Z-matrix of the N, CA and C atoms (Angstrom, degrees):
N
C 1 1.402
C 2 1.514 1 112.84
N 3 1.376 2 118.49 1 -39.25
C 4 1.399 3 125.24 2 177.40
C 5 1.539 4 108.94 3 -65.92
N 6 1.301 5 118.37 4 -34.83
C 7 1.482 6 120.03 5 178.79
C 8 1.484 7 113.72 6 -66.73
N 9 1.357 8 116.72 7 -30.78
C 10 1.438 9 125.30 8 -173.87
C 11 1.580 10 101.69 9 -77.66
N 12 1.244 11 119.58 10 -51.06
C 13 1.466 12 124.36 11 178.08
C 14 1.551 13 111.84 12 -58.42
N 15 1.293 14 116.51 13 -42.38
C 16 1.465 15 119.77 14 179.43
C 17 1.525 16 109.55 15 -69.83
N 18 1.275 17 118.17 16 -39.00
C 19 1.563 18 119.70 17 177.94
C 20 1.495 19 107.67 18 -63.61
N 21 1.327 20 119.59 19 -44.38
C 22 1.424 21 125.12 20 -177.51
C 23 1.505 22 107.13 21 -61.61
N 24 1.248 23 123.44 22 -42.16
C 25 1.442 24 130.38 23 -175.21
C 26 1.585 25 106.93 24 -66.32
N 27 1.459 26 116.20 25 -45.75
C 28 1.378 27 121.46 26 179.05
C 29 1.613 28 111.57 27 -63.54
N 30 1.247 29 114.87 28 -40.91
C 31 1.522 30 121.17 29 178.89
C 32 1.536 31 108.44 30 -62.62
N 33 1.343 32 115.44 31 -45.05
C 34 1.513 33 119.02 32 -179.53
C 35 1.548 34 110.65 33 -64.94
N 36 1.225 35 118.40 34 -37.93
C 37 1.578 36 122.43 35 176.57
C 38 1.410 37 110.74 36 -65.25
N 39 1.364 38 118.83 37 -43.08
C 40 1.441 39 121.16 38 -176.90
C 41 1.533 40 110.69 39 -67.68
N 42 1.432 41 113.00 40 -42.32
C 43 1.455 42 116.70 41 177.39
C 44 1.519 43 112.59 42 -60.15
N 45 1.343 44 117.77 43 -42.01
C 46 1.457 45 118.95 44 -174.97
C 47 1.577 46 108.26 45 -72.06
N 48 1.320 47 112.94 46 -31.29
C 49 1.533 48 112.60 47 -177.86
C 50 1.516 49 110.44 48 -74.11
N 51 1.365 50 119.09 49 -22.65
C 52 1.457 51 119.20 50 176.76
C 53 1.524 52 113.26 51 -102.37
N 54 1.314 53 120.88 52 11.20
C 55 1.389 54 128.09 53 -177.62
C 56 1.573 55 109.66 54 -60.20
N 57 1.288 56 119.10 55 132.59
C 58 1.510 57 116.19 56 -178.83
C 59 1.498 58 105.98 57 -80.35
N 60 1.392 59 108.84 58 152.66
C 61 1.505 60 117.49 59 179.87
C 62 1.476 61 105.73 60 -152.67
N 63 1.335 62 113.40 61 140.13
C 64 1.421 63 122.82 62 169.68
C 65 1.461 64 114.51 63 -73.93
N 66 1.431 65 116.05 64 149.06
C 67 1.368 66 117.92 65 173.41
C 68 1.587 67 110.70 66 -137.11
N 69 1.255 68 114.32 67 140.39
C 70 1.488 69 117.93 68 -179.60
C 71 1.570 70 112.23 69 -110.97
N 72 1.285 71 114.08 70 130.12
C 73 1.461 72 123.80 71 -174.05
C 74 1.536 73 108.12 72 -128.44
N 75 1.300 74 119.97 73 124.55
C 76 1.467 75 121.83 74 -177.39
C 77 1.531 76 105.23 75 -103.69
N 78 1.410 77 114.62 76 148.37
C 79 1.416 78 119.16 77 174.49
C 80 1.573 79 109.87 78 -72.60
N 81 1.263 80 114.98 79 -31.97
C 82 1.443 81 121.42 80 178.19
C 83 1.619 82 110.64 81 -140.78
N 84 1.307 83 119.72 82 137.45
C 85 1.451 84 118.39 83 177.50
C 86 1.531 85 113.18 84 -101.42
N 87 1.387 86 113.99 85 -9.51
C 88 1.516 87 117.40 86 177.59
C 89 1.453 88 107.00 87 -141.75
N 90 1.414 89 112.15 88 129.11
C 91 1.435 90 118.90 89 178.54
C 92 1.651 91 107.41 90 -114.47
N 93 1.249 92 111.64 91 126.03
C 94 1.499 93 117.39 92 179.81
C 95 1.534 94 106.94 93 -94.35
N 96 1.382 95 114.07 94 116.63
C 97 1.493 96 119.84 95 176.62
C 98 1.452 97 113.77 96 -78.14
N 99 1.317 98 114.70 97 -5.09
C 100 1.429 99 118.72 98 -177.40
C 101 1.524 100 119.05 99 73.27
N 102 1.307 101 118.67 100 -150.47
C 103 1.519 102 119.77 101 -179.61
C 104 1.460 103 102.53 102 -111.88
N 105 1.347 104 114.68 103 135.52
C 106 1.474 105 123.33 104 175.26
C 107 1.492 106 110.28 105 -144.36
N 108 1.357 107 108.73 106 155.89
C 109 1.487 108 117.19 107 -171.70
C 110 1.454 109 115.33 108 -91.47
N 111 1.364 110 118.31 109 176.54
C 112 1.484 111 119.61 110 -176.43
C 113 1.472 112 110.05 111 -71.55
N 114 1.279 113 120.90 112 -18.18
C 115 1.524 114 125.23 113 178.11
C 116 1.566 115 107.57 114 -77.99
N 117 1.261 116 119.87 115 -8.54
C 118 1.480 117 117.51 116 -175.56
C 119 1.582 118 107.97 117 -139.76
N 120 1.391 119 116.46 118 56.24
C 121 1.424 120 117.87 119 -171.61
C 122 1.492 121 115.15 120 -80.67
N 123 1.401 122 116.31 121 -13.82
C 124 1.473 123 114.03 122 179.92
C 125 1.571 124 106.36 123 -96.78
N 126 1.347 125 115.42 124 124.00
C 127 1.377 126 124.73 125 -174.31
C 128 1.563 127 109.75 126 -121.38
N 129 1.340 128 115.94 127 137.72
C 130 1.462 129 118.67 128 177.31
C 131 1.468 130 113.29 129 -118.35
N 132 1.345 131 119.76 130 144.65
C 133 1.450 132 122.85 131 176.89
C 134 1.564 133 103.93 132 -152.99
N 135 1.305 134 113.56 133 177.89
C 136 1.414 135 122.56 134 179.76
C 137 1.462 136 113.85 135 -151.09
N 138 1.321 137 114.35 136 150.76
C 139 1.536 138 122.66 137 177.71
C 140 1.466 139 108.54 138 -116.14
N 141 1.369 140 113.95 139 123.80
C 142 1.476 141 122.82 140 -179.09
C 143 1.499 142 104.57 141 -95.71
N 144 1.355 143 113.17 142 134.22
C 145 1.386 144 118.77 143 -179.66
C 146 1.535 145 112.59 144 -139.83
N 147 1.347 146 116.27 145 158.82
C 148 1.495 147 120.62 146 -177.71
C 149 1.518 148 110.78 147 -126.80
N 150 1.340 149 120.30 148 144.03
C 151 1.432 150 120.28 149 169.57
C 152 1.525 151 106.53 150 -85.75
N 153 1.299 152 116.65 151 106.39
C 154 1.466 153 121.69 152 -179.95
C 155 1.468 154 110.93 153 -98.30
N 156 1.251 155 119.02 154 12.55
C 157 1.466 156 124.82 155 177.86
C 158 1.514 157 114.39 156 -90.34
N 159 1.294 158 121.35 157 -163.09
C 160 1.459 159 123.89 158 -179.76
C 161 1.572 160 111.57 159 -124.45
N 162 1.342 161 115.06 160 15.64
C 163 1.437 162 120.84 161 172.23
C 164 1.566 163 111.94 162 -134.29
N 165 1.327 164 118.57 163 162.13
C 166 1.450 165 120.95 164 174.96
C 167 1.524 166 113.62 165 -54.63
N 168 1.277 167 119.31 166 138.85
C 169 1.400 168 127.46 167 178.43
C 170 1.578 169 107.63 168 -101.39
N 171 1.337 170 114.62 169 129.71
C 172 1.427 171 123.53 170 174.12
C 173 1.512 172 111.77 171 -122.13
N 174 1.272 173 118.43 172 124.31
C 175 1.497 174 121.31 173 173.37
C 176 1.550 175 106.14 174 -88.38
N 177 1.230 176 117.87 175 121.46
C 178 1.450 177 122.82 176 -176.72
C 179 1.505 178 112.20 177 -87.17
N 180 1.358 179 114.04 178 -40.52
C 181 1.535 180 119.20 179 -171.62
C 182 1.505 181 105.75 180 -167.72
N 183 1.406 182 111.55 181 148.05
C 184 1.438 183 119.56 182 173.26
C 185 1.448 184 108.58 183 -125.64
N 186 1.373 185 121.11 184 125.46
C 187 1.417 186 123.52 185 -179.62
C 188 1.527 187 113.25 186 -116.06
N 189 1.344 188 121.18 187 110.61
C 190 1.421 189 121.70 188 176.13
C 191 1.582 190 106.00 189 -73.63
N 192 1.386 191 111.70 190 156.77
C 193 1.553 192 116.81 191 177.51
C 194 1.505 193 113.90 192 -79.29
N 195 1.331 194 115.33 193 -13.74
C 196 1.553 195 118.10 194 -177.97
C 197 1.542 196 107.93 195 -144.04
N 198 1.358 197 113.53 196 155.95
C 199 1.363 198 120.22 197 -179.56
C 200 1.527 199 114.59 198 -71.72
N 201 1.317 200 117.26 199 -2.91
C 202 1.561 201 120.05 200 177.09
C 203 1.500 202 111.54 201 -83.35
N 204 1.338 203 119.54 202 -0.92
C 205 1.445 204 124.32 203 -179.87
C 206 1.501 205 115.33 204 -119.98
N 207 1.301 206 113.83 205 128.21
C 208 1.485 207 114.19 206 -179.08
C 209 1.553 208 104.39 207 -128.06
N 210 1.261 209 118.15 208 164.32
C 211 1.446 210 121.18 209 -171.82
C 212 1.628 211 113.51 210 -145.92
N 213 1.247 212 113.39 211 163.98
C 214 1.461 213 124.67 212 177.65
C 215 1.538 214 105.40 213 -136.86
N 216 1.243 215 119.99 214 123.84
C 217 1.586 216 120.22 215 178.93
C 218 1.576 217 108.56 216 -138.03
N 219 1.272 218 114.59 217 160.03
C 220 1.463 219 121.74 218 -179.65
C 221 1.564 220 112.46 219 -65.44
N 222 1.387 221 119.96 220 130.98
C 223 1.372 222 120.70 221 179.83
C 224 1.552 223 109.65 222 -102.26
N 225 1.279 224 118.32 223 0.71
C 226 1.443 225 120.58 224 175.90
C 227 1.573 226 113.47 225 -96.81
N 228 1.316 227 115.62 226 175.72
C 229 1.455 228 118.49 227 -178.92
C 230 1.520 229 109.06 228 -76.43
N 231 1.332 230 117.36 229 138.27
C 232 1.466 231 124.56 230 173.18
C 233 1.507 232 102.81 231 -103.38
N 234 1.318 233 118.85 232 115.49
C 235 1.461 234 127.12 233 -174.15
C 236 1.621 235 105.99 234 -75.51
N 237 1.294 236 115.36 235 156.32
C 238 1.512 237 116.29 236 171.13
C 239 1.439 238 116.78 237 -53.14
N 240 1.338 239 112.66 238 131.51
C 241 1.515 240 121.84 239 -177.29
C 242 1.559 241 110.32 240 88.73
N 243 1.316 242 121.82 241 -13.20
C 244 1.482 243 121.84 242 -177.58
C 245 1.462 244 111.41 243 -83.06
N 246 1.319 245 118.90 244 151.85
C 247 1.415 246 127.03 245 173.19
C 248 1.486 247 113.55 246 -111.86
N 249 1.287 248 119.87 247 158.51
C 250 1.428 249 123.74 248 179.60
C 251 1.544 250 107.07 249 -155.92
N 252 1.385 251 117.77 250 -178.28
C 253 1.417 252 122.43 251 -177.60
C 254 1.539 253 115.13 252 -132.64
N 255 1.350 254 118.41 253 139.24
C 256 1.365 255 123.25 254 165.69
C 257 1.572 256 110.22 255 -103.69
N 258 1.375 257 114.60 256 115.80
C 259 1.504 258 118.14 257 174.78
C 260 1.467 259 115.27 258 -87.49
N 261 1.305 260 116.27 259 135.10
C 262 1.507 261 121.89 260 -176.42
C 263 1.508 262 107.96 261 -124.33
N 264 1.290 263 114.56 262 138.19
C 265 1.574 264 119.88 263 173.61
C 266 1.532 265 104.86 264 -123.36
N 267 1.368 266 111.15 265 130.29
C 268 1.515 267 119.37 266 170.98
C 269 1.474 268 105.41 267 -106.21
N 270 1.397 269 112.14 268 129.58
C 271 1.509 270 121.75 269 176.80
C 272 1.446 271 114.08 270 -119.22
N 273 1.344 272 118.02 271 103.21
C 274 1.368 273 122.01 272 -178.50
C 275 1.490 274 118.12 273 -94.28
N 276 1.329 275 113.06 274 22.97
C 277 1.466 276 121.82 275 -177.59
C 278 1.444 277 114.92 276 -47.43
N 279 1.243 278 118.40 277 -54.68
C 280 1.513 279 123.20 278 -178.62
C 281 1.439 280 116.03 279 -107.31
N 282 1.399 281 112.76 280 28.04
C 283 1.485 282 120.84 281 178.60
C 284 1.428 283 113.11 282 -100.92
N 285 1.301 284 121.24 283 146.82
C 286 1.391 285 126.92 284 174.37
C 287 1.545 286 109.86 285 -70.23
N 288 1.327 287 124.00 286 147.69
C 289 1.355 288 123.57 287 178.35
C 290 1.593 289 111.54 288 -64.93
N 291 1.270 290 116.29 289 127.23
C 292 1.475 291 121.85 290 178.08
C 293 1.439 292 112.27 291 -172.11
N 294 1.387 293 116.05 292 175.89
C 295 1.441 294 122.75 293 164.99
C 296 1.484 295 111.75 294 -80.98
N 297 1.222 296 116.52 295 142.14
C 298 1.501 297 117.32 296 -179.41
C 299 1.600 298 109.72 297 -138.86
N 300 1.343 299 113.19 298 161.42
C 301 1.425 300 124.73 299 174.12
C 302 1.448 301 106.19 300 -149.37
N 303 1.287 302 120.43 301 114.07
C 304 1.439 303 123.17 302 -179.69
C 305 1.493 304 112.09 303 -124.91
N 306 1.383 305 117.57 304 145.28
C 307 1.425 306 121.95 305 -173.84
C 308 1.521 307 108.02 306 -102.04
N 309 1.371 308 115.07 307 155.01
C 310 1.364 309 120.51 308 171.47
C 311 1.538 310 102.69 309 -130.06
N 312 1.478 311 114.16 310 122.32
C 313 1.366 312 121.10 311 178.75
C 314 1.598 313 114.79 312 -95.09
N 315 1.269 314 117.57 313 123.00
C 316 1.452 315 124.39 314 -178.16
C 317 1.466 316 111.95 315 -100.80
N 318 1.342 317 118.17 316 116.44
C 319 1.457 318 120.36 317 174.25
C 320 1.558 319 108.32 318 -104.16
N 321 1.340 320 109.18 319 127.79
C 322 1.554 321 118.04 320 -178.74
C 323 1.506 322 110.69 321 -140.02
N 324 1.288 323 116.45 322 -174.94
C 325 1.463 324 121.79 323 173.68
C 326 1.609 325 109.81 324 -96.08
N 327 1.327 326 115.06 325 17.03
C 328 1.522 327 117.90 326 -179.75
C 329 1.502 328 109.42 327 -72.36
N 330 1.395 329 115.72 328 165.19
C 331 1.459 330 120.40 329 -177.69
C 332 1.423 331 109.47 330 -50.23
N 333 1.407 332 120.73 331 -47.43
C 334 1.452 333 124.84 332 171.89
C 335 1.554 334 109.00 333 -92.44
N 336 1.241 335 114.56 334 102.24
C 337 1.501 336 121.93 335 -168.38
C 338 1.530 337 112.62 336 -62.95
N 339 1.296 338 116.91 337 -32.96
C 340 1.500 339 119.45 338 -179.82
C 341 1.565 340 104.68 339 -117.09
N 342 1.387 341 114.09 340 132.87
C 343 1.541 342 120.98 341 177.37
C 344 1.482 343 102.48 342 -134.31
N 345 1.302 344 117.16 343 138.81
C 346 1.438 345 126.14 344 -179.89
C 347 1.590 346 109.44 345 -110.43
N 348 1.437 347 116.87 346 131.81
C 349 1.359 348 118.68 347 164.84
C 350 1.497 349 110.82 348 -120.98
N 351 1.296 350 123.40 349 170.44
C 352 1.470 351 122.29 350 -173.96
C 353 1.519 352 110.79 351 -137.89
N 354 1.325 353 115.51 352 148.20
C 355 1.386 354 120.21 353 163.62
C 356 1.610 355 110.51 354 -119.42
N 357 1.301 356 116.01 355 147.18
C 358 1.395 357 118.89 356 -179.23
C 359 1.557 358 108.17 357 -144.14
N 360 1.369 359 113.08 358 159.81
C 361 1.466 360 119.20 359 177.14
C 362 1.565 361 107.31 360 177.17
N 363 1.361 362 107.79 361 -170.19
C 364 1.435 363 115.92 362 174.28
C 365 1.451 364 112.06 363 -135.48
N 366 1.273 365 114.85 364 125.36
C 367 1.514 366 119.44 365 174.82
C 368 1.467 367 110.52 366 -98.38
N 369 1.290 368 114.11 367 122.90
C 370 1.505 369 121.64 368 -177.02
C 371 1.500 370 110.47 369 -86.63
N 372 1.267 371 113.29 370 155.46
C 373 1.534 372 122.15 371 178.17
C 374 1.630 373 108.55 372 -75.17
N 375 1.259 374 115.60 373 158.19
C 376 1.479 375 119.51 374 171.14
C 377 1.480 376 106.87 375 -63.26
N 378 1.359 377 112.28 376 140.35
C 379 1.492 378 114.36 377 179.57
C 380 1.564 379 106.56 378 -72.98
N 381 1.292 380 114.26 379 145.13
C 382 1.440 381 124.38 380 179.13
C 383 1.484 382 109.37 381 -79.13
N 384 1.346 383 111.23 382 128.19
C 385 1.511 384 115.97 383 -178.16
C 386 1.462 385 107.55 384 -88.45
N 387 1.253 386 116.99 385 129.97
C 388 1.519 387 119.10 386 171.89
C 389 1.525 388 110.75 387 -70.97
N 390 1.283 389 116.99 388 128.78
C 391 1.482 390 119.20 389 177.43
C 392 1.459 391 110.53 390 -108.91
N 393 1.321 392 117.98 391 135.22
C 394 1.489 393 117.96 392 -179.72
C 395 1.585 394 106.10 393 -77.48
N 396 1.338 395 115.97 394 131.12
C 397 1.482 396 119.74 395 173.11
C 398 1.507 397 111.43 396 -91.18
N 399 1.226 398 111.80 397 125.13
C 400 1.554 399 118.45 398 178.34
C 401 1.581 400 106.82 399 -103.70
N 402 1.279 401 112.81 400 127.84
C 403 1.392 402 119.06 401 176.70
C 404 1.537 403 107.53 402 -85.59
N 405 1.373 404 114.54 403 132.93
C 406 1.450 405 117.80 404 175.56
C 407 1.513 406 110.30 405 -106.69
N 408 1.235 407 113.48 406 133.01
C 409 1.489 408 119.93 407 -179.56
C 410 1.481 409 107.25 408 -91.11
N 411 1.370 410 115.20 409 140.07
C 412 1.469 411 115.59 410 179.48
C 413 1.523 412 110.74 411 -105.99
């Protein structure tokens, strides 16, 4: 009986050691949008990634850390060795001028189930227009 239990345990260990798993690898984990003005507050970028594992990769959900960021990601299986893209849009329309760094959390079936990537940049204020003051005589 002990031999059967021991054999079953060894088989389970060897199966779990050889279990296939997807892995996600990004070419960049931070994208710098640079400095942009109030007349150009919508910025687009993308993150290129590759499935470096030995099983199909599925992205379940992507959660940005703020409402100023939206995304588009593949809903299909990314096969081992294949690459794909996550598109990100930053919209600073109702944001105060400032430097920013925001995260995008990717939930997938990869070995590391949660992965974070970042966008950063600086949104400038609208330039102040000089107005000529005209004195009115009474």
